[in-house]
C-alpha angles and dihedrals in degrees: 000000000000109000097187094072096070088046091052092048092050091050095048089045091053093046089052093048093048089048091051089047093049094046089049091052091049092050093048090049092048094050094043088052091050090052090050092048093049091051089052094048091050092053091053097052 
């Protein structure tokens, strides 16, 4: 049996997991910044 296949699958799965995690954190940061920006703009007017 080829033992490198499970290792490649584990690396790819880990990479996908980290990518999803970073994308999630970026989206949360973006939406949080938009909420903060809207609050600041509503105080100005």
